[in-house]
N, C-alpha and C positions, 0 to 999 in steps of 0.2 A: 110594383115589382122590385123584387129584392136585390139590394146591392150586393157586389160581389164581395165576398170575404177578404180580410187582410190576406191570407194565407194565399188566395187565389191570386190576387192581384201580385203578391210578392214572387209566385211561382212563374206567372206570366211575364213579368218583369226580368226575371232572371232568364227565363226561355229567350226572350227578344235579345237580350244581352249576348248570351251566347251565340245566338242566331247572326247577331251584327258581328260579333268576334270571330265566328267562322267564316262569315262573306270577308271580312277584312283580310283574313289570312288567305282564304281560296281565290279571290277575286285575281289578286295580282298573279297568283301561280297558274290559272286559266290563261290569262293574256300571255304570260311568259311561256307556257307550252304553245300556245297557237303561234307567238314569235319564233321559237326555236324549230319549232316543223316547217314554217315558211321558209326561215333563211338557210336552213339545211337543204332544201328542196325535196322535203318528202310530205309535201302536199298532195300529191296524187294517191299514196299510200293512206294517208291520214286527212281526208278532206274535213271530217267533223271537227277534229282539232284546229286544223287549219282557220275554222270558220269562228271560232269562238271570240268573242269580243271584237271580231274584225270591222274597221270601219272603211266608209269611202273617204278621199281626200284629194285635196286639188292641189297644183305645184306651180310656183310662179316665181320669176326672176325677180332680184332686190339688188340695192346698193346699199352696203355697210360704211360708214365712215370710220377711219383709223388714222392714227397717226402719220403714216406713210402713204396716205391717200386713200379714197374710196375703193372698195373691194366688190367685186362680184359675188353674189350668193344665189342660193337656191332656196325658197320655202316650201315645205310641204305642211297642209294645213289638214287635220282630219276635220268630218263634220261637226264632231261632237268632242273638243279638246278639252283637256283638263286645264287646271289655273297657270301651271308652270311648262316651261318650254325647253327643248333640249338644244344644244349646239354640238354639232357633229362635225368633227375637225378633220378632213382627209390627211393621209399621210404623204410621202414622198412620192409624187406621181405628176408626170407632165400634164396629165389629162384634167388634174384638180377634181372640181365640184361634177365633174360630166364622167368621171371614170365609171364604168359601169357596174362594179361591184359596190362601190359607194352609193351610186343612185338606188341600186335595189336594197341596201339595208335602210337607206333613208325612208324608201318608200314602205318597208316593212315596218319599221317604228313607227310612222304615220299611220299605217293601217292598224295597229294597236292604241291607236288615239293620243299619240304625242305630237305636237307640233314641233317640227324639226327645222332648223336651219343649218345649211351646210355653206361656210364661208370658202371662198378661195384664198389661201395664203400665199403670197407670191413667191417666197423664198422656197417653201416646199415644193411648190410647183416646178421651181428650177432646179430641184434636187440640193439644195442647202438647208442644213439644220442650222439656224443661227439665232441668236436672242432677239434679233426684229421678229422672227415667227412667234417666240414667246409673247413678245409684246403685240403684235398683232390679235393673238388668241385672246390675250386679256382684254384688249379693245373691243372685240366681238361680243364677249360674255358680256361685257359691261353694256353695251348697246342693246342687247336682246334683254337684259334684266330692266333696262329703262323703257323699253317697248311696251307701252301698257296696252297694245292692241294684240300683240303676239304673247305676251307674258303678263297674265291679269295680276300673280301676286308678287311680281318683282324679283323672283327665284328661279334661276336657270341650272339644269342637268348639264353637264359637260362630259363629250365623249370624245376621245383622241383615238384615232388609229395609226397603229405602228409607230414610227418617232414621234407624230404627234402627240400619242398618249403621255409619253414622258412629258413634253413640252405643256400638255394640258394640265398635269401635275403642278408643274412649276408655275404656270401661271394662277392655279386654284391656290396657291399661296401668297396671291399679290394682295395688298390691304385694299385696293380698288374694288376687288369683287368679295372680299372675305365677309361672310354672313350673307351673301347674294346666291350661294349656290347650293342646290339640294345634294349634288353629289359629283364627284369627277371619276370618271371611269376610263382606264388606260387600258386598251385592247391590242396585245401585242407588242407594249412599248417598253421603255428602257428605264433603267434607274441610274445609271452613268453612261454618257455616250460616247466617252473614249475608250472605257472598258468593252463597249461593242464593237467599237474600230479594231481593237486589240483582237477579239474574238474571230472577226471576219477574216483579219490577216493571218492568223494563226491554227483556227480551227478548233481551238481550245475554249472550251467554256467556262466560265468565272466560277471559282469553287466557292461554295457556300460557306459562309462563316457565322459562325465558329464550325469548323470542321477538324476531325481527327489529323494528327499528324501524320504525313506520309500518305494522306488521300491523295489519288492519283487524279490529275485532271482529266475530264470527259472530254474526248475527242469527239467532234461532230463536224464533218465536211460542211463548210459554209454555202450559202447560196451564191452563185456568181452575180447575181443581180446587186448584192449588196456592196459586191467590190467594184463592179463596174461603176456604181455610183461614187464610190471612194476615189476611183482613179479620175473620175470626171471632175471631182472638185478639187483634187491635188494636182490637176494639171499644171498649172502654173508652177508648182513644187518639184516636178519631176523631169520635165523637160525645159529645154531652152525656151525662153521669152515667145519667138518666133513660130514656135511648134506648138504652143500651148492651144491657140484658137484652132487650128486644124484638128488636133487630137481632139478637142472637146466636143466639135462638130461631127467626127466619125463615132465617138462613143454615143452620143445622143441618137444616131442612127441605130446602133446596137440596141439600145434602150428601147425605142419606139418599136424594134422588131419583137423585143420582149413581150411588150404590152399586147403587139397584135396577135401573138402566138397563142393567146387565151381565146380568142374569138375568130380568127381570120387567119388560118395556118398557111394558105398560099400567100398572102401578103407579107406575112411575117418572114417566109422564106426569101422572097424578093428583097427585104429589107436585110435580112442577114446576110444574103449575097453582096447586096451593095457595100456592107461594112466591111466585109472581106477584101471588096476590089478596091476599098479605100487604103488599105494596108500598102500597096504599091505607089500610092502617091505621096507618102508620109516619108520624110528621111528617119534614120535612127537618132534618138532612141523612140520617138513618138511610133514608128511602125513596129515595133518590139512590142510596147504597151498595148497597142490596138490588138495586136496578134494574140496577147495573152488574154484580152477580152473576149476576142471572137473564139477563142477555141476553149474558152471557160476553163482556162487552168489557174485555178484557185489557189493552188499551192505557190507557185511560181510567181502570182502576181501578188501575192500576201505578202511573200518576203520582200518583194520591193516596194511596197507601200509602207510595211510597217515602221521603218525609220522615220516616216513622215506624221505618223498619228498625231503627233503633238501639235502639228499645224492646223489640225481641226478641232472643234468642239471643246476648247479648253475653258470656256465661261460659263461658270455657274449656272448661268441663266437657261443653260440647255440640258442640265441634270437634275433630277428631282432630290437625288441624294445630296447634292450641294446647295441647296436652295430650302428656304423656309417651308415648312410643311404647312399643307391645307388644314383649314378648320373644318372643312366640310368632309364626310365620310369618302373614302377612298375606295375603288374597286378596281381590282386587278385581274384580267382576263388573259390567258396566254393557252397557246399551244404548246402540247408538251414536247412536241417535235420539231419546233420552230428552229430553222436555221438561217433566219434573217436577223431576227433578234431573239436569241436565246431565253427558254422560259427561265433560266436561274436570274435572269434581270428583274424579272417580277417576283421572286422569291427573296432577293436580296433588298428589292425596294419595300417589300412587304415588312421585313425585320427591320429595315431602318426607320419606318414609319410608325411601328410600335411603341405605345405610349405619347406619341406626337398627335397621332391622328386615328379616327376609326378606320380601320382596314379590312377589308375581305378580300380574298385571294382564291383563284380556282385556275388551275391548270388542268387543260381538256384535252384529250385524245381525238376530240370531234373537231379541233380546231388545227388549220396548218399555220399561216402567218395571217393573223386578223383576218379571218374568214373561215365562218362553219359550213365545212363542204366534205366532212368525213361521216361515216356511219361507224356506231360503236354499240356496245351495250346498253341495256335498260338503265343501269347504275349510273353510267357516264352522262345519258342523256338526262335524267333526272336530276343530277347535281347543275348541270346547265340551266335546266328550268328552275331549280331554286335559285341559283345566282341572279338569273332576270327577273325572277320574282321578287328578290330583295331589292334590285336596282329600281323596278316599276313601284315598289311600295315606297319608295323615297320621293317618286317623282308625283304619286297621288293620281 
């Protein structure tokens, strides 16, 4: 039997190398396309794409040790997981790790082949963006990296939703997890927390720097949800001490109604009505603040809250632009028309990180606030697939 020629062996080796390279590039894109189709609710229209690389997975509850005490968590494990795992941190929401959109996203990531852990961050669950929340994210990432059952190679991907996105970027710069992250992704997050608060109070998006002299600020009416959360956190500053507790409880009723509105319209209306009735039980000025919350008067409420912005979030530990940059690659994903955390926050953070960390930014019209739920053209869809393909390539 004749031995193959050197030229044939070289040609075959080159072909195999090219095929392997093509697979390395295409495989994450296939997984990313499937992920985008499923998270956007397009599975009925594109069932074949949705099924690409899709895995079955199991869910279970767990506890994570942290400096402030044990935390509730949920683990999503695919049948054939990779060597790394992902920590998916929920945003400011009372439902924490049971919030339906977070659960749905975690399940889709697990179906893509990622082991996903969602930790419950107590301060974020009670609507507070604090340095302790950043510390807790750091603790959870370190725990997951040390867990050799869930994370075989000791490296973790970190994804933060909404305000947890900015906090996750801060945590990623901490020495205890430096070198242990495959990436950090801020999904609808912030660069400077107080700058977001000023936007919520004024409706003026932060100017991109550097910008031409005389460039007018962009006005975008803020979402009432963000201002309601601000009023909740500032209750002790804006009303007498004896009114702060009742005002907080009433605003919590309003926020609960806002959550219900996404999946239980009748239940939401009952809670909104209860919040309106509570106005009559409160003295002024608490009654006035609650009325502005209930009527969604973002202009009047913002003007009243603006002088108190300095009382919230002045610690560098809640703002990536005032904290050490991560060493891991940073991915910034933001909805173009976000009116909770404006897209300019991710643009400004990307500029701040240039030269300090590898950074990739995508502003997408397919996203509202930290949720893929819009339809757009093929170009925007492909950009989102490319973005997630780059993330999945980091995760392996």
